[in-house]
C-alpha positions as CSV (number, residue, x, y, z in Angstrom):
1,M,0.0,0.0,0.0
2,P,1.4,3.4,-0.9
3,G,0.8,5.2,2.3
4,S,4.2,6.9,2.2
5,A,3.4,8.4,-1.1
6,G,0.9,10.9,0.2
7,I,-2.1,8.6,0.2
8,E,-3.9,7.4,3.3
9,L,-5.8,4.1,2.9
10,F,-8.3,2.9,5.5
11,S,-10.0,-0.5,5.4
12,T,-13.4,-1.1,7.2
13,C,-14.3,-3.3,10.1
14,P,-17.1,-5.9,9.7
15,Q,-20.4,-5.3,11.3
16,S,-21.3,-7.0,14.6
17,R,-24.8,-7.9,13.5
18,D,-23.4,-10.5,11.1
19,S,-21.7,-12.8,13.7
20,D,-22.0,-13.9,17.3
21,G,-19.7,-12.3,19.9
22,A,-16.8,-14.8,19.8
23,R,-16.7,-15.0,16.0
24,Y,-17.0,-11.2,15.7
25,R,-14.0,-10.6,18.0
26,Q,-12.0,-13.0,15.9
27,Q,-13.1,-11.2,12.6
28,V,-12.2,-7.8,14.0
29,A,-8.7,-8.9,15.0
30,E,-8.2,-10.8,11.8
31,I,-9.2,-8.0,9.5
32,A,-7.3,-5.4,11.5
33,R,-4.1,-7.4,11.3
34,W,-4.6,-7.9,7.5
35,S,-5.1,-4.2,7.1
36,E,-2.0,-3.4,9.1
37,E,0.2,-6.0,7.3
38,V,-0.6,-4.5,3.9
39,G,0.1,-1.0,5.1
40,C,-3.3,0.6,5.7
41,K,-3.2,3.7,7.9
42,G,-6.4,2.8,9.7
43,I,-9.6,0.9,9.8
44,L,-13.2,2.4,10.0
45,V,-15.5,1.2,12.8
46,Y,-19.2,1.7,12.0
47,S,-21.7,3.1,14.5
48,D,-25.5,2.9,14.6
49,N,-28.3,1.7,16.9
50,S,-28.0,-1.9,15.9
51,L,-24.2,-2.4,16.3
52,V,-21.9,-2.9,19.3
53,D,-20.3,0.2,20.7
54,P,-17.5,1.4,18.3
55,W,-15.2,2.4,21.1
56,L,-15.1,-1.2,22.4
57,V,-14.4,-2.4,18.9
58,A,-11.5,0.2,18.8
59,Q,-10.1,-1.4,21.9
60,L,-10.2,-4.8,20.3
61,I,-8.3,-3.4,17.3
62,L,-5.6,-1.8,19.5
63,Q,-5.1,-5.0,21.4
64,A,-4.8,-7.1,18.2
65,T,-2.4,-4.8,16.3
66,K,0.8,-2.7,16.7
67,G,0.2,0.6,14.9
68,I,-3.0,0.8,12.8
69,C,-5.4,3.6,13.8
70,P,-9.0,2.9,14.6
71,L,-11.3,5.3,12.7
72,V,-14.2,5.5,15.1
73,A,-17.6,6.7,13.9
74,V,-18.8,9.3,16.4
75,Q,-22.5,10.0,16.7
76,P,-23.2,13.1,18.8
77,L,-26.5,11.7,20.0
78,Y,-24.7,8.8,21.8
79,M,-22.4,10.7,24.1
80,H,-21.3,14.1,25.4
81,P,-18.3,15.6,23.6
82,H,-16.3,15.4,26.8
83,T,-17.0,11.7,26.9
84,A,-15.8,11.3,23.3
85,A,-12.7,13.3,24.0
86,K,-12.0,11.3,27.2
87,M,-12.2,8.1,25.1
88,V,-9.5,9.4,22.7
89,A,-7.3,10.6,25.6
90,S,-7.8,7.3,27.6
91,L,-7.0,5.1,24.6
92,G,-3.9,7.2,24.0
93,H,-2.9,7.0,27.6
94,L,-3.4,3.2,27.8
95,H,-2.0,2.2,24.4
96,G,0.1,5.1,23.2
97,R,-1.9,4.9,19.9
98,R,-3.6,7.5,17.7
99,I,-7.3,7.4,17.1
100,Y,-9.1,8.9,14.0
101,L,-12.6,10.3,14.3
102,N,-15.3,9.9,11.7
103,M,-17.8,12.6,12.7
104,L,-21.4,11.8,12.0
105,A,-24.1,14.4,11.4
106,G,-26.9,12.0,10.8
107,G,-27.6,8.3,10.5
108,F,-30.4,5.9,9.5
109,K,-33.7,7.6,9.7
110,N,-35.2,5.1,12.0
111,D,-32.3,5.4,14.4
112,L,-32.8,9.1,14.6
113,V,-36.5,8.7,15.2
114,A,-35.9,6.2,17.9
115,L,-33.7,8.7,19.7
116,N,-36.3,11.5,19.2
117,D,-33.9,13.5,17.1
118,T,-35.9,15.7,14.7
119,T,-33.1,18.1,13.9
120,P,-33.1,19.1,10.2
121,H,-30.2,17.9,7.9
122,D,-28.1,21.1,7.8
123,Q,-28.6,21.9,11.5
124,R,-27.3,18.4,12.3
125,Y,-24.0,19.5,10.7
126,D,-24.0,22.7,12.7
127,R,-24.4,20.6,15.9
128,T,-21.6,18.3,14.8
129,V,-19.3,21.2,14.1
130,E,-19.8,22.5,17.6
131,Y,-19.4,19.1,19.0
132,T,-16.1,18.5,17.2
133,L,-14.7,22.0,18.0
134,L,-15.3,21.3,21.7
135,I,-13.5,17.9,21.4
136,K,-10.5,19.6,19.7
137,R,-10.3,22.2,22.4
138,L,-10.4,19.6,25.2
139,L,-7.7,17.5,23.6
140,S,-5.5,20.5,22.9
141,G,-4.9,21.1,26.6
142,P,-3.4,21.9,29.0
143,G,-5.7,24.2,31.0
144,P,-9.4,24.1,31.7
145,I,-11.7,25.5,29.0
146,S,-15.1,27.2,29.0
147,F,-17.4,26.9,26.0
148,E,-20.8,28.2,25.3
149,G,-22.6,27.3,22.0
150,R,-26.0,26.6,20.7
151,Y,-25.9,22.9,21.6
152,Y,-23.2,22.5,24.3
153,R,-21.9,24.5,27.3
154,V,-19.1,23.7,29.6
155,T,-17.3,25.7,32.3
156,N,-13.7,25.3,33.5
157,L,-13.6,21.7,32.1
158,R,-10.2,20.0,32.0
159,M,-9.3,16.8,30.1
160,T,-7.8,14.2,32.4
161,P,-5.8,12.2,31.6
162,P,-4.3,14.6,29.0
163,L,-3.8,13.3,25.5
164,P,-0.1,12.3,25.0
165,A,1.8,14.5,22.7
166,G,1.7,13.5,19.0
167,L,-1.6,11.6,19.3
168,F,-4.0,14.3,18.3
169,P,-6.8,12.6,16.3
170,G,-7.3,12.9,12.6
171,I,-10.8,14.0,11.8
172,L,-13.1,13.0,8.9
173,I,-16.7,13.9,8.1
174,S,-19.1,13.3,5.2
175,G,-18.4,15.9,2.5
176,S,-21.0,15.0,-0.1
177,S,-23.4,17.9,0.6
178,P,-22.7,21.7,0.7
179,A,-23.4,21.5,4.5
180,G,-20.9,18.7,4.9
181,L,-18.2,20.5,3.0
182,A,-18.8,23.6,5.1
183,A,-18.5,21.5,8.2
184,A,-15.3,19.9,7.0
185,K,-13.8,23.4,6.5
186,A,-15.0,24.7,9.9
187,I,-13.5,21.8,11.8
188,G,-10.4,21.2,9.7
189,A,-11.5,17.7,8.7
190,I,-11.2,15.6,5.6
191,G,-14.5,15.7,3.7
192,V,-15.3,12.2,2.6
193,Q,-17.4,11.7,-0.5
194,Y,-19.1,8.8,-2.3
195,P,-17.7,9.5,-5.7
196,A,-19.4,9.7,-9.1
197,P,-17.6,8.2,-12.1
198,T,-14.5,10.1,-13.0
199,D,-16.0,11.4,-16.3
200,Q,-18.5,13.4,-14.2
201,L,-16.0,14.7,-11.7
202,D,-14.1,16.7,-14.4
203,E,-16.9,19.2,-14.4
204,A,-16.9,19.7,-10.7
205,P,-13.4,20.3,-9.3
206,L,-12.7,19.8,-5.6
207,H,-12.6,22.7,-3.2
208,D,-9.0,23.9,-2.7
209,D,-9.7,24.7,1.0
210,V,-11.0,21.3,2.0
211,A,-9.0,18.1,2.0
212,T,-11.2,15.4,0.3
213,G,-11.4,11.7,0.6
214,M,-13.8,9.0,-0.7
215,R,-15.5,5.7,0.2
216,I,-14.9,3.2,-2.5
217,G,-14.8,-0.6,-3.0
218,V,-12.2,-2.2,-5.3
219,I,-12.1,-5.6,-6.9
220,A,-9.2,-6.0,-9.3
221,R,-7.3,-8.8,-10.9
222,P,-4.7,-9.1,-13.7
223,A,-7.6,-9.7,-16.2
224,A,-11.0,-8.0,-16.2
225,Q,-13.0,-11.2,-16.6
226,A,-11.5,-12.7,-13.4
227,A,-12.4,-9.5,-11.5
228,W,-16.0,-9.4,-12.6
229,T,-16.4,-13.1,-11.8
230,V,-15.3,-12.4,-8.2
231,A,-17.5,-9.3,-8.0
232,R,-20.7,-11.1,-9.2
233,Q,-20.0,-14.0,-6.8
234,R,-19.5,-11.7,-3.9
235,F,-22.5,-9.4,-4.7
236,P,-25.1,-11.4,-6.6
237,E,-28.4,-9.9,-7.7
238,D,-30.8,-9.9,-4.7
239,R,-34.5,-8.9,-5.1
240,K,-35.0,-8.5,-1.3
241,G,-31.9,-6.3,-1.2
242,R,-33.2,-4.1,-4.0
243,I,-36.6,-3.7,-2.1
244,A,-34.7,-2.8,1.1
245,H,-32.7,-0.3,-0.9
246,G,-35.9,1.3,-2.2
247,L,-37.4,1.5,1.2
248,A,-34.3,3.1,2.7
249,M,-34.3,5.7,-0.1
250,R,-37.9,6.8,0.6
251,V,-37.1,7.7,4.2
252,S,-33.5,8.9,3.8
253,D,-32.5,12.6,3.8
254,S,-28.9,11.7,3.1
255,H,-27.4,13.8,0.3
256,W,-24.9,11.1,-0.8
257,H,-27.5,8.3,-0.7
258,H,-29.7,10.2,-3.2
259,Q,-26.6,11.2,-5.3
260,L,-25.6,7.6,-5.8
261,S,-29.1,6.4,-6.4
262,Q,-29.6,9.0,-9.1
263,L,-26.5,7.8,-11.0
264,G,-28.2,4.6,-11.9
265,E,-26.4,1.4,-12.6
266,Q,-23.9,1.2,-15.4
267,S,-23.5,-2.1,-17.3
268,P,-20.4,-4.0,-16.1
269,S,-17.6,-3.6,-18.7
270,E,-13.9,-3.1,-19.0
271,E,-14.7,0.4,-20.4
272,S,-16.7,1.3,-17.3
273,P,-15.2,-0.1,-14.0
274,Y,-17.6,2.0,-11.9
275,W,-20.3,-0.3,-10.4
276,L,-23.2,0.4,-8.1
277,G,-24.6,-3.2,-8.0
278,P,-23.6,-3.8,-4.3
279,F,-25.2,-0.5,-3.3
280,Q,-28.4,-1.0,-5.2
281,N,-28.7,-4.5,-3.8
282,Y,-28.3,-3.1,-0.2
283,K,-25.1,-5.1,0.4
284,T,-22.9,-2.1,1.0
285,F,-22.9,1.7,1.0
286,C,-20.3,2.7,-1.6
287,P,-19.6,2.4,-5.3
288,Y,-17.1,-0.2,-6.5
289,L,-14.4,-0.1,-9.1
290,V,-14.1,-3.5,-10.8
291,G,-11.8,-4.7,-13.6
292,S,-8.3,-5.4,-14.6
293,Y,-5.3,-3.9,-12.8
294,D,-4.6,-1.6,-15.7
295,R,-8.2,-0.3,-16.0
296,V,-8.9,0.2,-12.3
297,S,-5.5,1.8,-11.7
298,A,-6.2,4.3,-14.5
299,E,-9.5,5.2,-12.9
300,L,-7.9,5.6,-9.5
301,A,-5.2,7.8,-11.1
302,R,-8.0,10.2,-12.4
303,Y,-9.4,10.4,-8.9
304,L,-5.9,11.2,-7.6
305,N,-5.4,13.9,-10.2
306,H,-8.7,15.3,-9.1
307,G,-7.3,15.8,-5.6
308,F,-8.5,12.8,-3.6
309,R,-5.8,11.6,-1.2
310,T,-7.8,9.6,1.5
311,F,-9.6,6.4,0.6
312,I,-11.8,4.4,2.8
313,L,-12.1,0.9,1.4
314,D,-15.1,-1.4,1.9
315,I,-14.9,-4.4,4.3
316,P,-12.2,-6.7,2.8
317,A,-13.2,-10.3,2.0
318,S,-9.6,-11.6,2.6
319,R,-6.0,-10.5,3.0
320,E,-5.5,-11.5,-0.6
321,E,-8.1,-8.9,-1.7
322,L,-6.2,-6.2,0.1
323,E,-3.0,-7.2,-1.7
324,H,-4.8,-6.8,-5.1
325,V,-6.0,-3.4,-3.9
326,G,-2.4,-2.5,-3.1
327,V,-1.3,-3.4,-6.6
328,V,-3.7,-1.0,-8.3
329,F,-3.0,1.9,-5.9
330,E,0.7,1.5,-6.5
331,R,0.1,1.5,-10.3
332,A,-2.2,4.5,-10.0
333,M,0.5,6.5,-8.2
334,E,3.0,5.6,-10.9
335,L,0.6,7.0,-13.5
336,V,0.2,10.2,-11.5
337,N,3.9,10.7,-11.0
338,R,4.9,10.2,-14.7
């Protein structure tokens, strides 16, 4: 993986709903070790009402690995910003390891309703900005801070234990909507997008004042036919999944969810490696690039030329799959550097 070449790659942790506790602990440790061995910077840990607590999963990752950074999804509805900051500082104190934060402004509609959160879309980003700024101030130390905003207020609050030097968290946030990009700029975060095909990106250059990343799946092999065979086996057509996707669309106010759905599904081909099949069958929540090493690396090079430098990969099916991903990113960097 070309992390030293200015790219940061994150893999993604499996979801706890798919396994019992013992098997899930094993999967988390296994995938975290795969990701570290191939050079990923970190690993995303999901958070929603149906999953185990992401901070406990982060602890499992830290215990199973030596240096990879858990990227913890932080939902402001679940805990006070002081508690989130204390988790970062405590894990840093106990393990001497850096945590990344994936700041959430929303979530599944039913999750928000269950928690009686009726805050409109853009105001949720305002709340997350305030939440994140308070976390950053608490972790910056050393003295007590006072803070008064629309959503949070603290007086002479001190972070104990203090965050060890050099372990200040990296911060990411969804950057698909104008509100998300504005939030990324306000908190100094990487704005993560769910990308359109590269031929549509050329007309919409990235914002120079916001670092931008993307969520993307990759299935690549030396020959395109082999890659598409793997892709179709892993994500077969699923009528129930398409129905579930349609139901989710009707209640979602997520900007990126509607953006991807409006793109439609392109026919699989070597000419068009961009594939929404897994998303439209409700198997995952990001587009995929599928094809030969040469074709997928060329597509990634176009994203790199467009300014993307942080990539959050989908849940890896195997260590071998991550090695294939490493090949195409290395080739993409070679294309960019020519």
